[in-house]
C-alpha positions as CSV (number, residue, x, y, z in Angstrom):
1,M,-0.2,27.1,-6.9
2,E,0.7,23.6,-5.9
3,T,-2.1,21.5,-4.4
4,R,-1.1,19.3,-1.5
5,L,-2.4,15.8,-1.7
6,E,-3.5,13.6,1.2
7,T,-0.9,11.1,2.5
8,P,-3.1,8.3,3.8
9,T,-2.4,6.3,6.9
10,R,-2.4,2.5,6.5
11,Q,-6.0,2.4,7.8
12,R,-7.1,5.1,5.4
13,W,-5.4,3.2,2.5
14,R,-7.4,0.1,3.4
15,E,-10.6,2.2,3.3
16,I,-9.7,3.5,-0.2
17,L,-9.1,-0.1,-1.4
18,D,-12.4,-1.3,0.0
19,Q,-14.2,1.6,-1.6
20,Y,-12.8,1.4,-5.1
21,A,-11.8,-2.3,-5.6
22,E,-13.8,-4.1,-8.2
23,S,-16.1,-6.4,-6.4
24,G,-15.3,-10.1,-6.7
25,R,-11.8,-9.5,-8.2
26,S,-9.0,-10.2,-5.7
27,D,-6.1,-12.6,-5.5
28,H,-6.3,-14.7,-2.3
29,R,-3.2,-16.7,-3.1
30,R,-0.9,-13.9,-1.8
31,T,0.2,-12.9,1.7
32,N,-1.7,-9.6,1.2
33,E,-4.9,-9.8,-0.8
34,R,-4.6,-7.9,-4.2
35,H,-7.4,-5.6,-5.2
36,Y,-7.9,-4.8,-8.9
37,L,-8.8,-1.2,-9.4
38,E,-10.4,0.6,-12.4
39,L,-9.0,3.8,-13.9
40,G,-6.1,4.0,-11.5
41,S,-3.2,6.2,-12.6
42,V,0.1,7.1,-11.0
43,K,2.9,9.5,-11.3
44,L,6.2,8.1,-10.0
45,T,9.0,10.5,-8.9
46,Y,12.5,9.3,-8.0
47,E,16.1,10.0,-8.5
48,E,18.3,8.3,-11.1
49,G,21.9,9.2,-10.6
50,D,21.7,12.8,-9.4
51,A,18.7,13.7,-11.6
52,P,15.0,13.7,-10.7
53,V,12.8,11.5,-12.9
54,V,9.1,11.7,-13.3
55,R,7.2,8.9,-15.0
56,A,3.5,8.1,-15.5
57,G,2.0,4.6,-15.1
58,R,-1.2,2.7,-14.7
59,L,-2.2,1.0,-11.5
60,L,-2.8,-2.7,-12.1
61,N,-3.5,-3.8,-8.5
62,A,-3.0,-2.8,-4.9
63,S,-2.8,-4.5,-1.5
64,D,-2.6,-3.3,2.1
65,S,1.2,-3.1,1.6
66,G,1.9,-2.4,-2.0
67,L,1.1,-1.5,-5.6
68,M,1.7,-3.1,-9.0
69,V,2.2,-0.4,-11.7
70,K,2.7,-0.8,-15.4
71,Q,4.8,1.7,-17.2
72,Y,7.2,1.9,-20.1
73,Q,10.7,2.1,-18.5
74,D,12.4,-0.2,-16.0
75,I,13.2,1.0,-12.5
76,L,15.9,-0.6,-10.4
77,P,14.9,-2.5,-7.3
78,K,15.3,-0.6,-4.0
79,T,14.6,2.7,-5.7
80,E,12.8,5.0,-3.4
81,L,9.6,6.5,-4.9
82,Q,7.1,9.2,-4.3
83,I,3.8,8.2,-5.8
84,E,0.9,10.4,-6.8
85,A,-2.0,8.1,-7.3
86,A,-5.6,8.7,-8.5
87,I,-8.2,6.1,-7.8
88,G,-11.8,6.9,-8.5
89,D,-12.3,10.6,-7.7
90,E,-9.6,10.7,-5.0
91,A,-5.9,11.7,-5.3
92,F,-3.2,11.2,-2.8
93,T,0.6,10.8,-2.3
94,L,2.3,7.6,-1.2
95,T,5.9,6.6,-0.6
96,G,7.6,3.3,-1.2
97,H,10.4,1.5,-2.9
98,V,10.6,-0.9,-5.8
99,V,10.8,-4.6,-4.9
100,H,10.8,-6.0,-8.4
101,C,10.7,-4.9,-12.0
102,T,9.5,-7.4,-14.6
103,Q,9.5,-6.8,-18.4
104,T,6.1,-7.6,-19.9
105,L,4.4,-7.0,-23.2
106,G,4.4,-3.2,-23.8
107,G,6.5,-2.2,-20.8
108,F,7.4,-3.2,-17.3
109,K,5.5,-4.3,-14.2
110,I,6.8,-2.5,-11.2
111,G,6.2,-4.0,-7.7
112,I,6.2,-1.3,-5.0
113,E,6.2,-1.8,-1.3
114,L,4.5,1.1,0.4
115,Q,5.6,2.9,3.5
116,F,3.0,4.6,5.7
117,P,3.3,7.5,8.2
118,D,1.8,5.5,11.1
């Protein structure tokens, strides 16, 4: 039986960030403040060609409008994603698209702009 995960509104997403962000660790130089989260994991689902692809990654940081995920393969910019994320003891589904993919030591940093239902 498949469990349906919550799809948070933008307001609920802000509450999640406030609850789980490491205190005192944020990046104020950005348009949207980045929050650094502990133990965040994600599952990214998207299409590559005509085939569905599922990849796991680690959540590096999050803002009101996006995520930074580290994982082992690159993903093309503008790729639409469904994201299953776990932060703390909560799990939920987000949608978004890749805005950049940067190679880094041990993998790729994937910048994702989130889209909310509200």
